C-alpha positions as CSV (number, residue, x, y, z in Angstrom):
1,M,-73.1,-69.5,7.2
2,A,-72.2,-71.3,4.0
3,E,-73.2,-68.2,2.0
4,P,-70.2,-65.9,1.3
5,L,-69.9,-62.9,3.5
6,Q,-68.9,-59.3,3.0
7,L,-67.6,-56.5,5.3
8,V,-69.4,-53.2,5.0
9,I,-67.5,-50.1,6.4
10,H,-69.5,-46.9,7.1
11,H,-67.8,-43.7,7.9
12,E,-69.4,-40.2,8.0
13,G,-68.5,-38.2,5.0
14,D,-67.1,-41.2,3.0
15,D,-68.6,-43.6,0.6
16,E,-69.6,-47.0,1.9
17,Q,-66.9,-49.6,1.3
18,R,-67.5,-53.3,0.8
19,F,-65.0,-56.2,0.8
20,K,-65.4,-59.9,0.4
21,L,-64.8,-61.6,3.8
22,P,-63.4,-65.1,3.7
23,H,-63.3,-67.1,6.9
24,G,-60.3,-66.1,9.1
25,I,-59.0,-63.8,11.9
26,Y,-58.9,-60.1,11.1
27,T,-57.1,-57.6,13.2
28,I,-58.5,-54.1,13.0
29,G,-56.7,-50.8,13.8
30,Q,-54.8,-47.8,12.6
31,D,-51.5,-49.5,12.1
32,K,-51.0,-50.4,8.4
33,H,-50.1,-54.0,9.2
34,N,-53.5,-54.8,10.5
35,K,-55.7,-56.8,8.1
36,I,-58.4,-54.1,8.3
37,V,-56.8,-50.6,8.4
38,L,-58.9,-47.7,9.7
39,Q,-56.6,-44.7,9.8
40,D,-58.3,-42.2,12.1
41,P,-57.3,-40.7,15.5
42,S,-60.3,-42.3,17.1
43,I,-59.0,-45.8,16.2
44,S,-56.2,-47.4,18.3
45,W,-53.1,-48.9,16.5
46,K,-54.5,-52.4,17.5
47,H,-58.1,-51.8,18.1
48,A,-60.1,-55.1,17.8
49,V,-60.1,-58.6,16.3
50,L,-62.9,-59.9,14.1
51,S,-63.3,-63.7,13.9
52,I,-65.2,-65.2,10.9
53,S,-65.9,-69.0,10.8
54,D,-68.6,-71.3,9.5
55,R,-69.7,-71.8,13.2
56,E,-69.9,-68.2,14.4
57,L,-69.1,-64.5,14.0
58,A,-67.2,-62.9,16.9
59,V,-65.5,-59.6,17.8
60,E,-63.1,-58.8,20.6
61,D,-61.7,-55.5,21.8
62,L,-57.9,-55.3,22.3
63,N,-57.9,-52.8,25.2
64,S,-58.5,-49.9,22.7
65,T,-58.6,-46.3,23.9
66,T,-62.1,-45.5,22.6
67,G,-63.7,-48.9,23.0
68,T,-65.6,-51.3,20.7
69,Y,-69.5,-51.4,20.7
70,L,-71.9,-53.9,19.5
71,E,-75.4,-52.4,18.8
72,G,-74.5,-49.6,21.3
73,E,-73.2,-52.0,24.1
74,R,-69.5,-51.8,24.9
75,I,-67.7,-55.0,24.5
76,R,-65.6,-56.1,27.5
77,D,-64.4,-59.4,26.1
78,R,-65.0,-61.7,23.1
79,K,-68.6,-61.3,21.9
80,V,-70.5,-63.4,19.4
81,F,-72.8,-61.5,17.1
82,V,-75.1,-62.2,14.1
83,S,-75.0,-61.1,10.5
84,G,-76.3,-57.5,10.1
85,Q,-75.5,-56.2,13.7
86,R,-73.5,-53.0,13.8
87,I,-70.0,-52.9,15.3
88,Q,-68.9,-49.3,16.2
89,M,-65.3,-48.4,16.6
90,G,-64.6,-44.7,17.1
91,T,-66.1,-42.9,14.1
92,Y,-66.6,-46.1,12.1
93,A,-69.5,-48.5,11.9
94,L,-68.9,-52.1,10.5
95,Q,-71.4,-54.7,9.5
96,V,-70.9,-58.3,8.3
97,L,-73.6,-59.2,5.7
98,P,-74.3,-62.0,3.2
99,F,-72.4,-61.3,0.0
100,S,-75.7,-61.0,-1.9
101,T,-77.0,-58.0,0.2
102,P,-77.5,-55.0,-2.2
103,K,-75.8,-51.7,-1.5
104,A,-78.0,-49.4,0.6
105,P,-77.6,-46.0,2.2
106,P,-75.9,-46.3,5.5
107,P,-78.1,-45.7,8.6
108,P,-76.9,-42.9,10.9
109,P,-74.4,-44.1,13.5
110,Q,-75.9,-45.2,16.7
111,P,-74.2,-43.5,19.7
112,P,-72.9,-45.9,22.3
113,K,-74.6,-45.8,25.7
114,A,-71.5,-44.5,27.3
115,T,-69.3,-42.5,25.0
116,P,-65.7,-42.1,26.4
117,A,-63.6,-39.1,25.6
118,A,-61.6,-40.0,22.5
119,T,-57.8,-39.9,23.1
120,P,-56.1,-40.1,19.8
121,A,-53.3,-42.6,19.6
122,T,-51.5,-40.5,17.1
123,S,-51.8,-37.1,15.4
124,M,-51.7,-38.8,12.0
125,P,-54.4,-37.3,9.7
126,R,-57.2,-39.5,8.4
127,S,-56.2,-41.2,5.1
128,E,-58.3,-40.3,2.1
129,S,-58.7,-44.0,1.1
130,R,-59.2,-46.9,3.4
131,S,-57.4,-50.2,2.7
132,F,-58.0,-53.8,3.4
133,P,-54.6,-55.4,2.9
134,Q,-53.8,-59.1,3.1
135,Q,-50.0,-58.8,3.3
136,K,-49.4,-59.9,6.9
137,K,-49.7,-63.5,7.9
138,S,-52.4,-63.6,10.6
139,L,-51.9,-65.4,13.9
140,S,-53.8,-68.6,14.5
141,P,-56.8,-68.4,16.8
142,D,-54.9,-70.3,19.5
143,A,-52.0,-67.8,19.2
144,L,-54.4,-64.9,19.5
145,I,-56.0,-66.4,22.6
146,R,-52.6,-67.1,24.1
147,R,-51.5,-63.5,23.4
148,N,-54.6,-62.0,24.9
149,I,-54.2,-64.1,28.1
150,K,-50.6,-63.1,28.4
151,K,-51.6,-59.4,28.0
152,Q,-54.1,-59.7,30.8
153,V,-51.8,-61.5,33.1
154,H,-48.9,-59.1,32.3
155,K,-51.1,-56.1,33.1
156,E,-52.1,-57.8,36.4
157,L,-48.5,-58.4,37.2
158,L,-47.5,-54.8,36.7
159,D,-50.4,-53.7,38.9
160,R,-49.3,-56.0,41.7
161,L,-45.6,-55.4,41.3
162,D,-45.8,-51.7,42.0
163,L,-42.4,-50.8,40.3
164,R,-42.5,-47.2,41.6
165,R,-42.6,-48.4,45.2
166,M,-39.9,-51.0,44.7
167,T,-37.7,-48.4,43.0
168,A,-38.2,-46.0,45.9
169,E,-37.2,-48.7,48.3
170,N,-34.0,-49.4,46.2
171,I,-34.8,-53.1,45.7
172,E,-32.0,-54.7,43.7
173,E,-32.6,-56.4,40.4
174,T,-32.4,-59.9,41.9
175,G,-35.1,-58.9,44.4
176,L,-37.3,-57.6,41.6
177,Q,-36.9,-60.8,39.6
178,T,-37.7,-63.0,42.7
179,R,-40.8,-60.9,43.5
180,A,-41.9,-61.0,39.8
181,R,-41.5,-64.8,39.7
182,E,-43.6,-65.2,42.8
183,L,-46.4,-62.9,41.6
184,V,-46.5,-64.6,38.1
185,D,-46.9,-68.0,39.7
186,Q,-49.5,-66.7,42.1
187,I,-51.5,-65.1,39.2
188,I,-51.3,-68.2,37.1
189,T,-52.5,-70.3,40.1
190,D,-55.5,-67.9,40.5
191,V,-56.6,-68.3,36.9
192,R,-55.4,-71.9,36.2
193,D,-59.0,-73.3,36.3
194,R,-60.1,-70.7,33.7
195,L,-57.3,-71.3,31.2
196,P,-58.4,-72.8,27.8
197,A,-57.5,-76.4,27.2
198,G,-54.1,-76.9,25.5
199,I,-52.3,-74.0,27.3
200,D,-49.6,-75.2,29.7
201,P,-49.8,-73.0,32.9
202,Q,-46.1,-73.5,33.6
203,R,-45.0,-72.5,30.1
204,L,-47.3,-69.5,30.2
205,A,-45.8,-68.4,33.5
206,D,-42.3,-68.7,32.1
207,E,-43.2,-66.6,29.1
208,I,-44.8,-63.9,31.1
209,Y,-41.9,-63.8,33.6
210,N,-39.3,-63.5,30.8
211,E,-41.3,-60.7,29.2
212,A,-41.6,-58.8,32.4
213,V,-38.0,-58.9,33.7
214,K,-35.9,-60.6,31.0
215,L,-35.9,-60.6,27.2
216,G,-39.4,-62.1,26.7
217,P,-39.7,-64.6,23.8
218,L,-36.2,-63.9,22.8
219,E,-34.9,-66.0,25.7
220,D,-35.9,-69.3,24.1
221,Y,-34.6,-68.2,20.7
222,L,-31.2,-67.0,22.1
223,A,-30.8,-70.4,23.8
224,D,-31.4,-72.3,20.6
225,D,-28.0,-72.9,19.0
226,S,-29.6,-73.6,15.6
227,I,-30.9,-70.0,15.3
228,T,-28.3,-67.5,14.0
229,E,-30.4,-64.4,13.7
230,I,-33.5,-63.0,15.3
231,M,-35.7,-60.3,13.7
232,V,-38.5,-58.6,15.7
233,N,-40.9,-56.7,13.5
234,G,-43.1,-55.0,16.0
235,H,-44.6,-56.9,18.9
236,D,-46.6,-59.5,17.0
237,Q,-44.1,-60.7,14.4
238,I,-40.7,-62.5,15.0
239,Y,-38.7,-64.0,12.2
240,L,-35.7,-66.4,12.7
241,E,-32.8,-67.5,10.6
242,R,-32.1,-71.2,11.0
243,N,-29.6,-73.0,8.7
244,G,-29.5,-69.9,6.5
245,R,-33.3,-69.9,5.9
246,L,-35.9,-67.5,7.3
247,E,-38.9,-68.9,9.2
248,R,-41.6,-67.3,11.4
249,G,-41.4,-67.7,15.2
250,E,-44.3,-69.2,17.0
251,T,-44.2,-66.7,20.0
252,T,-44.7,-63.0,20.1
253,F,-44.5,-60.1,22.5
254,V,-47.6,-58.9,24.4
255,D,-47.4,-55.3,23.0
256,D,-45.0,-52.7,21.7
257,N,-44.3,-51.5,25.3
258,S,-42.9,-55.0,26.1
259,V,-40.5,-54.8,23.1
260,Q,-39.4,-51.3,24.1
261,A,-38.7,-52.5,27.7
262,V,-36.6,-55.4,26.3
263,I,-34.6,-52.9,24.2
264,E,-34.0,-50.8,27.3
265,R,-32.8,-53.8,29.3
266,I,-30.2,-54.5,26.5
267,V,-28.8,-51.0,26.0
268,S,-29.0,-49.6,29.5
269,P,-26.1,-51.6,31.0
270,L,-23.9,-50.5,28.1
271,G,-24.5,-46.8,28.8
272,R,-26.4,-46.3,25.6
273,R,-29.9,-44.9,25.1
274,I,-32.8,-45.1,22.7
275,D,-35.6,-42.5,22.6
276,E,-37.5,-40.2,20.3
277,S,-34.4,-37.9,20.0
278,R,-32.2,-40.9,19.0
279,P,-34.6,-43.6,17.9
280,Y,-32.0,-46.3,16.9
281,V,-29.1,-47.9,18.6
282,D,-26.4,-50.5,18.1
283,A,-25.6,-52.6,21.1
284,R,-24.5,-56.1,22.1
285,L,-25.6,-58.9,24.5
286,P,-23.3,-60.2,27.2
287,D,-22.3,-63.1,24.9
288,G,-21.2,-60.6,22.2
289,S,-24.2,-61.1,20.0
290,R,-24.8,-58.0,17.9
291,V,-28.0,-56.0,18.4
292,N,-29.7,-53.2,16.4
293,A,-32.9,-51.6,17.5
294,I,-35.1,-48.9,15.9
295,I,-38.3,-47.4,17.3
296,H,-41.0,-44.9,16.5
297,P,-41.1,-42.5,14.8
298,L,-38.6,-44.0,12.4
299,S,-40.1,-47.5,12.5
300,L,-43.8,-47.4,11.4
301,I,-44.6,-50.9,12.5
302,G,-43.5,-50.6,16.1
303,P,-40.1,-51.3,17.8
304,C,-37.9,-53.5,15.6
305,V,-34.9,-55.5,17.0
306,T,-32.3,-57.4,14.9
307,I,-30.0,-59.8,16.8
308,R,-27.1,-61.5,15.1
309,K,-26.1,-64.3,17.5
310,F,-22.6,-65.3,18.4
311,S,-22.0,-69.0,18.7
312,K,-21.5,-70.2,22.3
313,K,-18.6,-72.3,21.0
314,P,-16.4,-69.9,18.9
315,F,-15.7,-71.1,15.4
316,T,-12.3,-72.6,14.8
317,V,-10.4,-73.2,11.5
318,D,-11.1,-76.9,11.7
319,K,-14.9,-76.2,12.1
320,L,-14.9,-73.8,9.1
321,I,-13.1,-76.5,7.0
322,E,-15.6,-79.2,8.3
323,I,-18.7,-77.2,7.2
324,G,-17.1,-76.3,3.8
325,A,-16.6,-72.6,4.4
326,M,-12.9,-72.9,3.4
327,T,-10.2,-75.5,2.6
328,R,-7.2,-76.7,4.4
329,G,-5.0,-75.2,1.7
330,L,-6.5,-71.7,2.1
331,A,-6.2,-72.0,5.9
332,L,-2.5,-72.9,5.7
333,F,-1.9,-69.9,3.3
334,A,-3.9,-67.5,5.5
335,E,-1.8,-68.6,8.5
336,I,1.4,-67.8,6.6
337,C,0.0,-64.4,5.6
338,V,-0.8,-63.5,9.2
339,K,2.6,-64.6,10.4
340,M,4.3,-62.7,7.6
341,R,2.5,-59.5,8.8
342,K,0.5,-59.1,5.6
343,N,-2.3,-56.6,5.8
344,I,-5.5,-58.4,5.2
345,I,-9.0,-57.2,4.4
346,I,-12.0,-59.5,4.8
347,S,-14.8,-58.4,2.4
348,G,-18.3,-59.5,1.8
349,G,-21.9,-58.5,1.9
350,T,-24.2,-58.2,4.9
351,G,-24.5,-61.4,6.9
352,T,-21.7,-63.3,5.1
353,G,-19.7,-64.1,8.2
354,K,-17.0,-61.4,8.0
355,T,-16.7,-60.9,11.8
356,T,-16.8,-64.7,12.4
357,F,-13.9,-65.2,9.9
358,L,-12.0,-62.3,11.3
359,N,-12.2,-63.9,14.7
360,V,-11.0,-67.2,13.3
361,I,-7.9,-65.9,11.5
362,S,-7.1,-63.6,14.5
363,N,-6.2,-66.9,16.3
364,Y,-3.1,-66.9,14.1
365,L,-1.8,-63.6,15.7
366,P,1.2,-64.4,18.0
367,D,0.8,-64.3,21.8
368,T,4.0,-62.3,22.0
369,E,2.5,-59.2,20.3
370,R,0.4,-56.3,21.6
371,I,-3.0,-56.4,19.8
372,L,-5.5,-53.5,19.7
373,T,-9.0,-54.0,18.6
374,V,-11.2,-51.1,17.5
375,E,-15.0,-51.7,17.1
376,D,-18.3,-49.8,16.9
377,A,-19.8,-52.5,19.2
378,A,-17.3,-54.9,20.8
379,E,-17.8,-58.3,19.2
380,L,-14.4,-59.8,18.6
381,Q,-13.3,-62.5,20.9
382,L,-9.5,-62.9,20.6
383,P,-7.9,-65.7,22.6
384,Q,-4.5,-64.0,23.1
385,D,-3.6,-62.5,26.5
386,H,-2.2,-59.1,25.4
387,V,-5.3,-57.7,23.8
388,V,-6.6,-54.1,24.4
389,R,-10.2,-53.7,23.3
390,L,-11.5,-50.2,22.3
391,E,-15.2,-49.5,21.6
392,A,-16.7,-46.4,20.0
393,R,-19.2,-44.2,21.9
394,P,-22.3,-42.5,20.6
395,A,-23.3,-38.9,21.5
396,N,-24.9,-38.2,24.8
397,I,-28.4,-36.7,25.3
398,E,-27.0,-33.2,24.6
399,G,-25.6,-34.5,21.2
400,T,-22.0,-34.2,22.3
401,G,-19.3,-36.6,23.5
402,A,-19.3,-39.0,20.6
403,I,-16.1,-41.0,20.0
404,T,-15.9,-42.4,16.5
405,I,-14.0,-45.4,15.1
406,R,-11.7,-42.9,13.4
407,D,-10.9,-41.2,16.8
408,L,-10.0,-44.6,18.2
409,V,-7.8,-45.7,15.3
410,R,-5.9,-42.5,15.7
411,N,-5.5,-43.0,19.4
412,A,-4.5,-46.7,18.9
413,L,-1.5,-45.5,17.0
414,R,-0.2,-43.9,20.2
415,M,-0.7,-47.0,22.3
416,R,2.4,-48.9,20.9
417,P,0.4,-51.6,19.0
418,D,2.0,-54.5,17.2
419,R,-1.2,-55.2,15.4
420,I,-4.4,-53.2,14.9
421,V,-7.7,-55.1,14.3
422,V,-10.6,-52.8,13.1
423,G,-13.9,-54.6,13.4
424,E,-15.2,-52.8,10.3
425,C,-14.1,-49.9,8.1
426,R,-17.1,-47.9,7.0
427,G,-15.9,-44.2,6.8
428,G,-13.0,-41.8,7.1
429,E,-11.1,-44.2,9.4
430,A,-10.1,-46.1,6.2
431,L,-7.5,-43.3,5.6
432,D,-6.0,-43.6,9.0
433,M,-6.0,-47.4,8.7
434,L,-4.1,-47.2,5.4
435,Q,-1.6,-44.7,6.8
436,A,-1.0,-47.0,9.8
437,M,-0.4,-50.0,7.5
438,N,2.1,-48.0,5.5
439,T,4.0,-46.6,8.5
440,G,5.1,-49.6,10.5
441,H,1.9,-51.3,11.6
442,E,2.0,-54.2,9.2
443,G,-0.1,-57.2,9.8
444,S,-3.3,-55.3,10.5
445,L,-6.8,-56.8,9.9
446,T,-10.2,-55.3,9.1
447,T,-13.5,-56.0,7.3
448,V,-15.2,-54.1,4.6
449,H,-18.7,-54.4,3.1
450,A,-18.3,-55.2,-0.6
451,N,-19.6,-57.5,-3.3
452,S,-16.2,-58.6,-4.7
453,P,-12.5,-58.0,-4.1
454,R,-12.5,-55.3,-6.9
455,D,-15.5,-53.6,-5.2
456,A,-13.6,-53.7,-1.9
457,M,-10.9,-51.6,-3.5
458,S,-13.5,-49.1,-4.9
459,R,-15.1,-48.9,-1.4
460,L,-11.8,-48.1,0.2
461,E,-11.3,-45.3,-2.3
462,T,-14.7,-43.9,-1.4
463,M,-14.1,-44.2,2.3
464,V,-10.8,-42.4,2.1
465,L,-12.6,-39.5,0.4
466,M,-15.1,-39.5,3.3
467,A,-12.2,-38.5,5.5
468,G,-12.5,-35.0,4.0
469,M,-9.0,-35.0,2.5
470,D,-8.9,-33.6,-1.0
471,L,-6.6,-36.3,-2.3
472,P,-6.2,-37.2,-6.0
473,I,-7.5,-40.7,-6.9
474,R,-4.1,-41.8,-8.0
475,A,-2.6,-41.0,-4.6
476,I,-5.4,-42.9,-2.9
477,R,-4.8,-45.9,-5.1
478,E,-1.1,-45.8,-4.4
479,Q,-1.8,-45.9,-0.7
480,I,-4.2,-48.8,-1.1
481,G,-1.9,-50.7,-3.5
482,S,1.1,-50.5,-1.1
483,A,-0.9,-51.0,2.1
484,I,-3.2,-54.0,1.3
485,Q,-1.7,-57.3,0.3
486,I,-4.5,-59.9,0.7
487,I,-8.3,-59.8,0.3
488,I,-10.4,-62.7,1.5
489,H,-13.9,-62.4,0.1
490,L,-16.9,-64.2,1.7
491,S,-20.2,-64.9,0.0
492,R,-23.6,-66.1,1.1
493,F,-25.0,-68.7,-1.4
494,P,-28.7,-69.4,-2.3
495,D,-28.9,-72.3,0.1
496,G,-28.0,-70.0,3.1
497,S,-24.4,-71.3,3.4
498,R,-21.5,-68.9,3.9
499,R,-18.2,-69.6,2.3
500,V,-14.9,-68.1,1.2
501,S,-15.6,-67.4,-2.5
502,K,-12.2,-65.8,-3.3
503,M,-8.8,-65.1,-1.9
504,T,-7.1,-62.4,-3.9
505,E,-3.6,-60.8,-3.8
506,V,-3.2,-57.1,-4.3
507,C,-0.2,-56.7,-6.6
508,G,0.2,-52.9,-6.5
509,L,-0.5,-50.2,-9.0
510,E,-0.1,-50.5,-12.8
511,G,-0.8,-47.2,-14.4
512,D,-4.0,-45.9,-12.7
513,R,-5.4,-49.3,-11.9
514,I,-4.9,-51.5,-8.9
515,V,-3.8,-55.0,-10.0
516,L,-5.4,-58.0,-8.4
517,Q,-4.8,-61.7,-8.9
518,D,-7.1,-64.4,-7.6
519,L,-5.3,-67.2,-5.7
520,F,-8.3,-69.3,-4.7
521,E,-11.8,-69.2,-6.1
522,F,-15.1,-71.1,-5.3
523,K,-16.3,-73.1,-8.4
524,Q,-20.0,-73.9,-8.2
525,I,-21.1,-76.9,-10.3
526,G,-24.8,-77.0,-9.5
527,L,-27.4,-77.8,-6.8
528,D,-28.5,-81.1,-5.3
529,E,-32.1,-82.3,-4.9
530,N,-32.4,-80.3,-1.7
531,G,-31.2,-77.0,-3.2
532,K,-27.8,-77.3,-1.5
533,V,-24.9,-75.6,-3.5
534,L,-22.4,-78.1,-4.9
535,G,-18.9,-77.0,-5.6
536,H,-15.5,-76.5,-4.0
537,L,-12.9,-73.8,-3.3
538,A,-9.9,-74.5,-5.5
539,P,-6.6,-72.8,-6.3
540,T,-6.5,-70.8,-9.6
541,G,-2.9,-71.7,-10.4
542,N,-1.7,-68.2,-9.7
543,V,1.2,-68.0,-7.2
544,P,1.6,-65.1,-4.8
545,T,4.3,-62.6,-5.6
546,F,5.9,-63.1,-2.2
547,I,6.3,-66.9,-2.5
548,Q,10.0,-66.6,-2.3
549,D,9.8,-64.6,1.0
550,I,8.0,-67.4,2.8
551,Q,11.1,-69.6,3.2
552,A,13.3,-66.6,3.9
553,R,11.1,-65.9,6.9
554,G,11.7,-69.5,8.2
555,L,8.1,-70.6,7.3
556,E,7.1,-73.6,5.4
557,L,4.3,-74.0,2.8
558,N,3.9,-76.7,0.2
559,P,3.8,-75.0,-3.2
560,A,1.2,-77.6,-4.2
561,V,-1.4,-75.5,-2.3
562,F,-1.6,-73.3,-5.4
563,D,-1.6,-76.1,-8.0
564,P,-5.1,-77.0,-9.2
565,Q,-3.8,-80.5,-10.1
566,Y,-3.2,-81.3,-6.4
567,A,-6.2,-79.3,-5.1
568,E,-8.0,-82.5,-3.8
569,E,-5.3,-83.1,-1.3
570,F,-6.1,-79.8,0.4
571,L,-9.9,-80.0,0.2
572,R,-10.2,-82.0,3.4
C-alpha cells in the first residue's frame, strides 16, 4: 500500500467527494469534531473508526444506532478490508481507493442484508456541504483500543449492576461502590486472557470503577498536585494546566453519558441541577475546587467541565513570596492596610489567582472580629474562628427561589459584621458593597475582573449602573473614590506565572476623575532561555497618603518599603 490513497464518499443526490487519505486513525460521525464529518440523521455522533496504515485497512463500528456494513455485511467488531470495498453507514457509502483511480459515476447503494430502523441521533438537518476537517488531534491506536475495551466493560458493568433494582432496595452509596468494585474485578478477570498486550488489567479495572461510581479519569488528575486546572471538552478530550502551560491528558471518558454522570455526582450533593432547561452550572468539589459544567444544547461538542483546583496545602504569604508572586515589602504593607481597615479590591483577569490571593491576605483579619463571606460558590477558606459563610442559590426547577450575591450582601449588613468579604463583585451588588464600605463597614475585601487598576474603577462604575439605580456618573465616582483605598492587581505572564503586577492607592476624586497612584509595580526585564519571565516587583517611590496614620494607630512600618533605593532588602 505504498501508493497514496483517497477516500471517496457517495451520497444519494450529492456529488461524489474525494479526499486524499494519509495513514492514520479517522473517526467518522455527525459530530463536527470527528475527522470525517457526515451530518445526517442516519449517522450517529460517533459512528465508526477508519484505520489506514501501510499494513492494512480496517473499519470498526462504535456502537452506532444504524450500524456499519462492509459489502452488505454488518460489522460487529474491527474488520479488515481491501481497497475498493464499499463501507455503508446510514445513507452514505465510502470507498478507499488508490489515489490514481479516475472519477467514475457512483454505483447504486447496496442495501445491507438486515436494515435496522434508523433512529436519528438528532433532528439536525443534513448539511449542504460535507467536511473533512483535520482540526482535532486524533487518539493513538492504543488509546482507541483502550477506550473501546473500557466502553465494552463499562456496558457489561451497568448490565450486571442493575441500578434500578439496587435503588428500589435502598442500597446506600457505600454498598453500591462495593458492589461495583466486585463486579469490575470479576469482569476484568473474565476477559484478562483476551486483553491486548500492554494493557494493565488492574489499572483498567481502576479506571472503569472510577468512571462508574466516582469521577472517572478526573480522579488521577485531581490527585496530582502539579495540575492546577482540568478542562474536559466532550468525552474524548481532556486538557490540563500544569505549571501554567496547557497539555493534553492521556486518558478520556468512555462516552458523553459518562461525563454527564460525573457532572451529576458533583452537583447533586450541593442541591444544584443541570439539565436541558438549565444546561450550565457552577459548583464546587469537597476540597473547595471550583467547577463549571455546560452540556447540550449549549455545548455542541458534548458535556464540558472546567475545574480550577484548590491546593491541598493553602497558600501562605511566605509561599507567595517564595515563588515570586509578591515581595516581603508588599506583604508588610498589605498587612498594615488590612489592620487599618482599608477597603481593598483585588483585581485581575481570569485565572490570575485573585481568589487565592484573597484567601492569603484574609489571614491578616483579626480573630477578634466577626467576618461574613459572600460567594456565588463557596471557595474561601478563612482560618479565623468567627466566620459566617454565605453562598448564593440558583433558581429551582420552576425558575423561582434564586438568591443572588446582591441579596446576600444586603442581608449580611443586618448580621452585625465587622468585615464583609465578597468572593467576587460582578453585578449590582457592587453598589451595596460600596454603600457598606461608606457606612461603617470599613476593612471589607472583594475581587473584580479587570485588566488594570484603572479598568477596575471603570468596571465598578458599570456594575453600579447594573443595580438599576439612575445615578449620575459623578455621584458613582464619589462613592468609589471614598469607599476604595487600595487596589492589588494580579497578572498572568507569558510563562504561566501569576504575580502581583501593581499595588495602587485610590486617592479620591479630582474634578470628574478618580486619582490613582501606583505604590508597587512589577518591572519585567526580559526572558531567560526557558521562556521564564525575568523581573521584580519594586516600589515606585510614591508614599501612601495615610502614611502618617500608621504610627498613630500603633502600627510599625519601615518607610524604606516605599524607597526604590532600598527595594532589594524587601525582595526576599
